[in-house]
NUTORZA-37290 format. One record per residue: residue in three letters; residue number from 1; x, y, z of N, C-alpha, C in turn. Coordinates in pm, whole numbers. Example, Ala and Ser with C-alpha at 12.3 -4.5 7.8 and 13.67 -1.06 7.14 Angstrom:
<sites>
code/pos/n.xx/n.yy/n.zz/ca.xx/ca.yy/ca.zz/c.xx/c.yy/c.zz
Ala/1/1319/-569/780/1230/-450/780/1320/-330/780
Ser/2/1285/-225/708/1367/-106/714/1290/3/787
</sites>
This chain:
<sites>
code/pos/n.xx/n.yy/n.zz/ca.xx/ca.yy/ca.zz/c.xx/c.yy/c.zz
Met/1/3785/9254/9823/3846/9137/9879/3844/9024/9778
Ile/2/3737/9005/9705/3717/8890/9609/3686/8953/9475
Ser/3/3756/8891/9376/3721/8917/9235/3658/8786/9176
Val/4/3535/8788/9147/3467/8665/9090/3493/8663/8947
Cys/5/3569/8559/8891/3602/8561/8750/3541/8452/8676
Val/6/3461/8492/8573/3381/8400/8497/3415/8395/8355
Pro/7/3483/8293/8300/3505/8295/8154/3370/8239/8093
Val/8/3339/8300/7978/3212/8272/7905/3235/8233/7764
Phe/9/3172/8116/7725/3184/8076/7591/3053/7992/7554
Asn/10/2977/8052/7473/2862/7992/7406/2771/7933/7512
Val/11/2736/8021/7610/2641/7988/7719/2575/8116/7771
Asp/12/2441/8099/7817/2368/8199/7860/2399/8221/8011
Val/13/2466/8332/8043/2519/8357/8181/2428/8440/8268
Arg/14/2323/8479/8208/2229/8567/8286/2180/8518/8414
Pro/15/2140/8385/8428/2106/8334/8556/2208/8346/8662
Leu/16/2334/8311/8633/2449/8320/8733/2473/8461/8768
Ala/17/2473/8547/8667/2501/8694/8690/2402/8755/8791
Arg/18/2266/8710/8764/2164/8773/8847/2191/8728/8989
Gln/19/2216/8594/9008/2246/8553/9138/2361/8615/9207
Leu/20/2466/8640/9134/2579/8710/9194/2544/8854/9232
Glu/21/2468/8913/9146/2424/9058/9176/2354/9055/9305
Val/22/2263/8959/9331/2183/8965/9448/2273/8933/9566
Gln/23/2369/8844/9555/2446/8809/9676/2550/8914/9719
Ile/24/2602/8992/9615/2701/9092/9658/2642/9207/9724
Arg/25/2514/9231/9706/2441/9340/9778/2445/9313/9927
Asp/26/2445/9185/9974/2431/9152/10112/2562/9144/10177
Leu/27/2668/9160/10112/2810/9149/10172/2872/9276/10198
Glu/28/2933/9287/10314/2997/9410/10340/3139/9425/10286
Met/29/3201/9317/10249/3331/9322/10185/3319/9342/10035
Arg/30/3430/9402/9987/3427/9437/9838/3431/9315/9748
Val/31/3339/9312/9654/3333/9201/9561/3325/9259/9421
Glu/32/3422/9213/9342/3422/9261/9197/3381/9129/9118
Val/33/3291/9151/9018/3249/9031/8934/3283/9066/8790
Leu/34/3355/8982/8734/3403/8989/8596/3361/8878/8511
Phe/35/3282/8900/8403/3244/8805/8298/3323/8842/8169
Phe/36/3416/8751/8134/3489/8767/7999/3442/8665/7904
Asp/37/3382/8717/7792/3332/8632/7683/3451/8608/7584
Asp/38/3474/8482/7564/3589/8430/7485/3549/8416/7346
Tyr/39/3493/8509/7287/3457/8514/7144/3349/8412/7115
Ser/40/3241/8418/7186/3119/8331/7174/3051/8358/7037
Glu/41/2959/8276/7001/2877/8300/6881/2792/8427/6910
Glu/42/2771/8507/6801/2695/8633/6825/2554/8611/6897
Ser/43/2489/8503/6868/2359/8485/6947/2375/8492/7097
Phe/44/2485/8421/7146/2504/8429/7289/2554/8573/7334
Arg/45/2637/8631/7257/2681/8770/7290/2569/8871/7307
Ile/46/2473/8858/7219/2358/8954/7224/2283/8930/7355
Ile/47/2256/8816/7396/2174/8798/7520/2261/8829/7643
Asn/48/2391/8796/7634/2472/8817/7751/2518/8962/7777
Arg/49/2502/9043/7672/2537/9184/7692/2428/9253/7785
Gln/50/2329/9181/7813/2225/9245/7918/2277/9246/8053
Ile/51/2382/9166/8087/2437/9172/8223/2518/9288/8250
Ser/52/2554/9363/8142/2629/9493/8168/2561/9588/8246
Glu/53/2422/9566/8248/2332/9657/8319/2308/9624/8460
Phe/54/2357/9503/8501/2343/9453/8630/2436/9521/8728
Asp/55/2387/9555/8845/2475/9623/8953/2602/9538/8982
Gly/56/2720/9598/8981/2833/9523/9023/2896/9432/8927
Ile/57/2841/9422/8805/2881/9325/8703/2955/9395/8587
Thr/58/3077/9335/8562/3154/9389/8446/3153/9281/8332
Tyr/59/3112/9321/8210/3111/9218/8106/3198/9274/7995
Val/60/3295/9180/7954/3393/9222/7845/3390/9116/7742
Glu/61/3395/9155/7619/3406/9058/7511/3544/9056/7436
Met/62/3602/8951/7413/3715/8925/7350/3703/8937/7203
Asp/63/3807/8989/7130/3788/9003/6982/3847/8876/6905
Phe/64/3894/8775/6980/3928/8644/6925/3924/8539/7042
Asn/65/3919/8420/7003/3908/8315/7103/4056/8283/7165
Arg/66/4069/8306/7299/4200/8288/7360/4222/8145/7406
Gly/67/4112/8080/7433/4127/7936/7494/4104/7930/7631
Arg/68/4081/7805/7693/4042/7796/7825/4141/7840/7931
Ala/69/4264/7814/7897/4374/7860/7992/4397/8002/7989
Ala/70/4415/8063/7859/4444/8200/7845/4336/8299/7892
Ile/71/4206/8261/7869/4100/8355/7918/4094/8355/8068
Arg/72/4125/8251/8131/4130/8245/8286/4254/8336/8336
Asn/73/4359/8318/8265/4482/8391/8305/4460/8543/8286
Gln/74/4385/8579/8175/4348/8713/8149/4263/8776/8254
Leu/75/4166/8691/8303/4081/8733/8415/4159/8767/8536
Gly/76/4252/8681/8569/4333/8695/8690/4419/8817/8679
Lys/77/4472/8852/8567/4567/8967/8549/4484/9097/8558
Leu/78/4359/9100/8512/4281/9226/8508/4192/9243/8634
Ala/79/4189/9142/8717/4105/9153/8839/4182/9244/8942
Ser/80/4107/9307/9025/4164/9408/9110/4184/9361/9262
Gln/81/4109/9261/9294/4106/9221/9439/4214/9114/9467
Pro/82/4244/9099/9598/4356/9004/9632/4315/8864/9625
Trp/83/4197/8826/9621/4150/8687/9601/4061/8664/9480
Leu/84/4086/8556/9406/4008/8536/9279/3933/8404/9300
Leu/85/3809/8425/9256/3711/8313/9273/3670/8279/9130
Phe/86/3716/8168/9075/3680/8122/8944/3561/8040/8944
Leu/87/3456/8073/8864/3348/8001/8838/3318/7984/8694
Asp/88/3257/7866/8658/3224/7847/8516/3090/7906/8489
Gly/89/3068/7949/8362/2945/8013/8330/2830/7926/8305
Asp/90/2850/7799/8282/2728/7708/8273/2698/7650/8412
Ser/91/2678/7740/8505/2641/7694/8648/2555/7792/8704
Val/92/2499/7747/8819/2422/7847/8902/2456/7814/9046
Leu/93/2430/7913/9135/2468/7903/9269/2359/7817/9354
Pro/94/2404/7741/9449/2307/7653/9514/2219/7724/9620
Gly/95/2265/7840/9670/2191/7909/9775/2245/8048/9797
Ser/96/2182/8118/9895/2211/8264/9916/2340/8280/9992
Gly/97/2394/8178/10049/2522/8200/10125/2646/8152/10055
Phe/98/2640/8135/9925/2759/8080/9856/2881/8170/9869
Leu/99/2875/8302/9830/2983/8391/9839/3032/8409/9989
Lys/100/2934/8421/10077/2975/8445/10213/3063/8327/10268
Lys/101/3023/8205/10219/3103/8092/10283/3236/8092/10229
Tyr/102/3274/8141/10113/3401/8166/10068/3474/8275/10136
Met/103/3407/8379/10161/3457/8497/10242/3504/8438/10373
Asp/104/3428/8360/10434/3451/8313/10572/3579/8217/10571
Ala/105/3601/8152/10456/3712/8057/10441/3843/8119/10408
Ile/106/3839/8243/10374/3966/8324/10341/4067/8312/10463
Gly/107/4189/8278/10435/4284/8283/10537/4326/8143/10575
Gly/108/4236/8043/10553/4259/7905/10593/4364/7835/10501
Ala/109/4377/7887/10377/4458/7822/10279/4471/7928/10160
Gln/110/4572/7906/10083/4589/7988/9958/4495/7945/9850
Val/111/4462/7822/9845/4372/7773/9739/4259/7691/9807
Ile/112/4134/7729/9771/4028/7657/9832/3928/7614/9724
Cys/113/3888/7488/9721/3794/7432/9620/3668/7400/9686
Gly/114/3556/7437/9618/3425/7427/9675/3351/7298/9637
Gly/115/3384/7241/9508/3317/7124/9468/3214/7146/9358
Thr/116/3157/7044/9320/3053/7050/9211/2924/6967/9262
Met/117/2814/7008/9217/2687/6926/9231/2607/6939/9099
Tyr/118/2497/6846/9098/2413/6835/8983/2276/6826/9039
Asp/119/2177/6863/8946/2039/6836/8976/2017/6690/9023
Pro/120/1951/6667/9139/1928/6535/9177/1834/6453/9080
Glu/121/1753/6519/8999/1668/6459/8910/1744/6437/8774
Pro/122/1743/6326/8702/1806/6309/8575/1730/6389/8470
Pro/123/1805/6425/8369/1746/6516/8271/1637/6447/8187
His/124/1528/6513/8160/1426/6454/8074/1475/6409/7942
Asp/125/1567/6482/7889/1637/6445/7753/1736/6338/7773
Lys/126/1692/6208/7745/1789/6097/7763/1914/6112/7682
Ser/127/1917/6190/7588/2042/6213/7517/2150/6281/7589
Arg/128/2114/6331/7704/2205/6404/7800/2236/6324/7923
Leu/129/2201/6204/7922/2199/6124/8054/2350/6087/8089
Leu/130/2428/6054/7997/2570/6010/8026/2642/6123/8105
Arg/131/2622/6251/8065/2691/6357/8139/2645/6377/8277
Trp/132/2513/6360/8295/2458/6372/8432/2499/6252/8511
Met/133/2491/6135/8461/2544/6021/8535/2680/6028/8592
Tyr/134/2771/6060/8501/2909/6077/8539/2932/6188/8642
Gly/135/2857/6296/8615/2870/6406/8711/2825/6360/8853
Thr/136/2706/6300/8865/2659/6272/8991/2728/6150/9064
Gln/137/2790/6060/8988/2857/5948/9041/3000/5970/9066
Arg/138/3071/6052/8981/3211/6072/8995/3259/6216/9030
Glu/139/3188/6326/9003/3222/6454/9032/3165/6517/9154
Gln/140/3048/6472/9177/2968/6530/9295/3007/6463/9425
Leu/141/3123/6509/9483/3181/6449/9595/3199/6548/9715
Pro/142/3176/6490/9834/3194/6579/9955/3342/6608/9970
Ala/143/3373/6720/10047/3509/6762/10060/3591/6652/10122
Ala/144/3551/6581/10212/3631/6472/10268/3679/6376/10166
Lys/145/3586/6336/10073/3613/6240/9968/3710/6297/9859
Arg/146/3696/6428/9830/3797/6491/9738/3926/6498/9788
Ile/147/3941/6528/9914/4073/6532/9977/4148/6397/9969
Ser/148/4068/6285/9996/4140/6144/10005/4162/6096/9866
Asn/149/4096/6152/9756/4116/6099/9622/4248/6142/9566
Asn/150/4285/6263/9583/4401/6324/9510/4463/6433/9588
Lys/151/4591/6425/9611/4660/6532/9698/4658/6677/9639
Phe/152/4646/6682/9496/4647/6812/9432/4527/6826/9342
Ala/153/4410/6755/9374/4291/6776/9300/4241/6920/9296
Leu/154/4211/6960/9174/4147/7099/9165/4051/7097/9040
Thr/155/3941/7151/9067/3842/7177/8949/3822/7315/8921
Ala/156/3848/7346/8794/3857/7493/8752/3718/7561/8761
Asn/157/3613/7487/8773/3484/7546/8767/3435/7606/8894
Asn/158/3511/7594/9001/3469/7650/9137/3585/7647/9231
Phe/159/3674/7753/9230/3781/7745/9335/3835/7892/9358
Leu/160/3875/7912/9475/3922/8041/9518/4074/8035/9538
Ile/161/4149/8136/9493/4291/8137/9499/4346/8275/9521
Asn/162/4455/8276/9604/4525/8414/9623/4576/8464/9491
Arg/163/4546/8592/9465/4581/8647/9328/4731/8645/9305
Glu/164/4812/8676/9395/4950/8676/9367/5009/8545/9342
Leu/165/4951/8445/9419/4989/8307/9383/4946/8262/9248
Phe/166/4824/8304/9205/4773/8270/9069/4858/8337/8962
Leu/167/4896/8467/8984/4978/8536/8880/5115/8475/8868
Ser/168/5162/8416/8972/5299/8353/8968/5292/8214/8920
Thr/169/5169/8149/8904/5155/8014/8853/5070/8011/8725
Gly/170/4947/8030/8750/4854/8039/8642/4833/7905/8554
Phe/171/4735/7903/8470/4716/7792/8378/4816/7791/8271
Arg/172/4864/7681/8237/4970/7664/8134/4891/7686/7996
Glu/173/4937/7796/7927/4881/7818/7798/4936/7742/7685
Thr/174/5030/7657/7713/5080/7559/7610/4985/7440/7604
Ile/175/4883/7428/7692/4783/7325/7677/4664/7398/7604
His/176/4656/7358/7484/4557/7425/7399/4420/7351/7387
Lys/177/4433/7222/7394/4309/7137/7375/4226/7138/7513
Tyr/178/4103/7079/7496/4008/7076/7616/4053/6966/7706
Gly/179/4058/6985/7839/4076/6887/7937/4205/6880/8010
His/180/4194/6872/8141/4308/6849/8237/4394/6986/8260
Glu/181/4358/7089/8215/4439/7210/8240/4432/7244/8395
Asp/182/4307/7206/8459/4305/7229/8599/4385/7136/8677
Thr/183/4397/7008/8628/4476/6908/8691/4628/6953/8695
Val/184/4669/7012/8583/4800/7061/8581/4829/7172/8667
Leu/185/4727/7272/8676/4744/7381/8765/4759/7329/8920
Gly/186/4672/7226/8951/4691/7171/9085/4822/7112/9116
Tyr/187/4876/7047/9009/5009/6992/9015/5117/7098/9037
Asp/188/5104/7208/8956/5204/7313/8965/5191/7380/9107
Leu/189/5079/7388/9150/5067/7447/9288/5125/7355/9396
Phe/190/5107/7228/9369/5152/7121/9466/5314/7133/9465
Leu/191/5371/7162/9346/5516/7173/9347/5574/7288/9424
Lys/192/5487/7388/9443/5522/7508/9517/5486/7494/9665
Gly/193/5432/7371/9699/5405/7350/9841/5269/7398/9876
Cys/194/5179/7433/9792/5047/7481/9817/4952/7377/9803
Met/195/4901/7327/9914/4799/7224/9910/4662/7285/9898
Val/196/4573/7214/9824/4437/7268/9799/4356/7227/9924
Arg/197/4291/7324/9985/4186/7292/10088/4044/7279/10032
His/198/3983/7164/10068/3848/7139/10010/3738/7172/10112
Ile/199/3640/7240/10066/3529/7273/10154/3398/7228/10089
Asp/200/3285/7217/10161/3160/7184/10093/3078/7319/10062
Asn/201/3115/7364/9951/3048/7483/9880/3031/7471/9744
Pro/202/2955/7365/9693/2956/7327/9552/2874/7435/9468
Leu/203/2912/7425/9352/2845/7509/9242/2772/7406/9163
Ile/204/2641/7440/9117/2555/7342/9047/2596/7360/8895
His/205/2638/7252/8839/2673/7255/8702/2540/7214/8617
Thr/206/2507/7317/8531/2383/7288/8450/2408/7265/8315
Gly/207/2538/7281/8267/2572/7260/8124/2582/7112/8082
Leu/208/2475/7048/8066/2488/6903/8023/2496/6890/7875
Glu/209/2600/6843/7815/2604/6818/7678/2526/6690/7639
Ser/210/2506/6683/7510/2450/6556/7473/2556/6443/7490
Ser/211/2515/6312/7500/2605/6207/7517/2707/6202/7405
Leu/212/2663/6221/7282/2745/6224/7165/2858/6332/7182
Glu/213/2811/6454/7216/2916/6557/7237/3012/6534/7342
Tyr/214/2957/6480/7451/3037/6446/7576/3151/6340/7544
Leu/215/3110/6236/7455/3207/6141/7409/3319/6206/7333
Arg/216/3272/6307/7243/3370/6374/7164/3471/6451/7248
Lys/217/3415/6521/7352/3501/6602/7447/3587/6510/7530
Thr/218/3529/6389/7564/3612/6298/7645/3732/6251/7572
Arg/219/3709/6220/7432/3827/6181/7353/3930/6286/7339
Thr/220/3887/6412/7327/3984/6521/7323/4061/6533/7446
Ala/221/3986/6509/7561/4049/6522/7693/4152/6418/7717
Leu/222/4125/6294/7667/4216/6184/7681/4344/6206/7596
Glu/223/4318/6258/7478/4438/6294/7392/4525/6400/7461
Asn/224/4458/6496/7534/4526/6601/7598/4601/6547/7722
Leu/225/4537/6448/7791/4599/6388/7907/4727/6322/7872
Leu/226/4723/6242/7756/4840/6170/7707/4949/6260/7660
Phe/227/4906/6371/7588/4999/6483/7552/5070/6534/7676
Ile/228/5003/6562/7770/5062/6629/7899/5163/6529/7960
Arg/229/5118/6408/7968/5203/6298/8021/5329/6279/7949
Glu/230/5320/6276/7813/5441/6247/7726/5520/6364/7685
Asn/231/5469/6485/7709/5550/6603/7657/5572/6712/7759
Leu/232/5488/6713/7867/5500/6822/7964/5541/6779/8108
Ile/233/5483/6668/8156/5510/6627/8289/5543/6474/8294
Gly/234/5657/6442/8323/5705/6303/8339/5707/6255/8469
Asp/235/5675/6336/8579/5686/6307/8714/5592/6194/8749
Pro/236/5644/6082/8809/5558/5975/8849/5443/6018/8951
Val/237/5473/6123/9029/5359/6168/9107/5235/6207/9036
Phe/238/5259/6271/8907/5154/6309/8830/5075/6201/8777
Val/239/5151/6095/8741/5087/5964/8689/5000/5901/8797
Gln/240/5048/5896/8916/4989/5838/9023/4852/5909/9065
Ser/241/4838/6031/9025/4721/6104/9060/4611/6084/8968
Ser/242/4628/6002/8850/4522/5968/8761/4506/5826/8745
Gly/243/4388/5780/8783/4362/5635/8773/4380/5584/8633
Leu/244/4349/5656/8537/4364/5610/8397/4508/5600/8354
Leu/245/4591/5701/8399/4738/5692/8358/4793/5574/8438
Cys/246/4755/5549/8563/4809/5430/8639/4766/5302/8565
Arg/247/4652/5293/8520/4608/5167/8445/4694/5154/8307
Leu/248/4707/5267/8243/4784/5265/8126/4922/5220/8141
Lys/249/4984/5271/8251/5126/5234/8290/5129/5082/8311
Arg/250/5030/5029/8385/5032/4890/8413/5013/4803/8285
Leu/251/4931/4846/8193/4918/4777/8070/5050/4786/7991
Asp/252/5105/4898/7986/5241/4915/7923/5344/4808/7972
Ser/253/5339/4805/8108/5441/4716/8167/5418/4569/8136
Leu/254/5290/4536/8121/5248/4395/8080/5251/4372/7928
Lys/255/5284/4484/7862/5288/4483/7704/5147/4439/7650
Leu/256/5037/4500/7716/4906/4479/7675/4836/4589/7621
Thr/257/4916/4697/7603/4844/4822/7550/4789/4807/7412
Gly/258/4868/4741/7325/4836/4724/7191/4709/4631/7177
Leu/259/4712/4518/7260/4607/4424/7253/4475/4494/7304
Thr/260/4485/4579/7412/4366/4648/7457/4312/4738/7360
Ala/261/4400/4811/7277/4367/4904/7174/4291/4818/7061
Trp/262/4331/4697/7035/4275/4622/6930/4137/4572/6976
Phe/263/4122/4534/7100/3995/4487/7146/3893/4615/7148
Phe/264/3944/4734/7172/3867/4843/7181/3811/4876/7035
Ser/265/3894/4862/6942/3856/4884/6800/3748/4790/6757
Ile/266/3752/4665/6811/3640/4574/6789/3506/4600/6852
Phe/267/3512/4653/6976/3395/4672/7046/3354/4823/7068
Glu/268/3431/4907/6992/3400/5047/7013/3256/5082/6980
Gln/269/3201/5025/6860/3068/5059/6822/2967/5021/6928
Tyr/270/2986/4905/6988/2897/4861/7094/2904/4948/7218
Leu/271/3029/4987/7261/3041/5075/7376/2981/5204/7354
Ser/272/3002/5269/7233/2947/5403/7187/2791/5386/7192
Gly/273/2736/5271/7147/2595/5261/7140/2531/5254/7289
Asn/274/2600/5192/7377/2553/5196/7511/2549/5337/7571
Leu/275/2662/5401/7550/2693/5531/7620/2599/5642/7565
Thr/276/2556/5629/7432/2474/5742/7371/2328/5698/7373
Gly/277/2302/5579/7441/2166/5533/7449/2090/5590/7569
Ser/278/1976/5526/7605/1894/5567/7718/1925/5502/7845
His/279/2029/5406/7844/2071/5341/7971/2224/5328/7974
Pro/280/2288/5438/7975/2445/5434/7980/2491/5379/8103
Ser/281/2609/5310/8092/2670/5246/8211/2808/5324/8240
Ile/282/2823/5365/8358/2950/5418/8392/3067/5323/8378
Leu/283/3044/5194/8408/3143/5094/8391/3185/5088/8251
Val/284/3092/5093/8160/3119/5083/8013/3193/5213/7971
Phe/285/3159/5325/8042/3246/5456/8010/3383/5439/8050
Asp/286/3418/5372/8174/3552/5351/8215/3624/5259/8113
Val/287/3556/5156/8057/3618/5073/7967/3653/5147/7825
Tyr/288/3552/5231/7799/3567/5308/7670/3683/5404/7689
Arg/289/3705/5472/7794/3805/5573/7818/3939/5503/7813
Leu/290/3960/5391/7884/4088/5323/7888/4116/5266/7763
Gly/291/4014/5209/7687/4044/5160/7546/4081/5270/7455
Tyr/292/4022/5381/7459/4069/5493/7375/4195/5544/7404
Leu/293/4231/5553/7530/4366/5600/7576/4469/5509/7526
Cys/294/4439/5374/7529/4541/5279/7475/4554/5291/7325
Arg/295/4446/5327/7254/4458/5349/7110/4546/5472/7084
Cys/296/4519/5572/7162/4603/5700/7145/4745/5663/7173
Arg/297/4771/5584/7266/4909/5547/7305/4981/5469/7199
Thr/298/4900/5391/7116/4964/5323/7000/4973/5413/6877
Gly/299/4929/5520/6890/4941/5628/6783/4833/5639/6677
Lys/300/4712/5584/6714/4602/5581/6627/4483/5665/6694
Arg/301/4475/5785/6646/4378/5881/6692/4232/5849/6629
His/302/4134/5891/6696/3996/5871/6634/3977/5961/6512
Gly/303/3916/5914/6415/3901/5992/6290/3788/6087/6299
Ala/304/3693/6078/6391/3577/6166/6387/3613/6298/6456
</sites>
């Protein structure tokens, strides 16, 4: 009935695999579990090969890095069941009924998103605090809130989709960089008239990067968002789905984008210092992201 599809890259997936092994034993329906390693470092592949011995788990290693979109598409193509449940490897299940809740939801929609949650306690390592704060304040949302925020919101770390629908749509492999490939998939499904159903069945995200690394990934994601907007999707509906793109459009209309980029260059060091420190502010993070997006818009990418 369900193929659980887990892309793996430089993360220890043994805890998640063990949880899935236990849960599929208690289900009467057919569950296939696929872990595809997208050419991780050898140190991670050595430890993750252990899951090949777990009951009901299939572990496959790629011989080159396919990328975030392509590895997920490959999982969907090689899965055998009519429903695909995509989970990220840097996660764990919140409880014993996770898979059953998705089983019970089948039939209610062609795409079902369960949501994300984080450990309620902040990390002891303060260098990882920014990722945790953003996750708990902006990503950890109940289903009702996710529905009201965005008509085609979709998070790739935890969603169920009809396999035939996924194979006819899939992640766009023209998006090579990190960030927003799931937003585009949600948009493409929206164009087909497939609305995402949101339920409260969150996956616990455990992969907290350092604040410095998270800022780097954020810059890449912002560059990718602008690339998507300027080269792939010009639909105003797509722009309206992103608060950042809406604010950028407003600044463009007021001819303030260049000025905002200039102010960002003046205060960037201060903003970065706050965000990588022991008391990061989400408001400062919002200012940082908009400022960097404006700088990208004016054609000046970050040199780091």
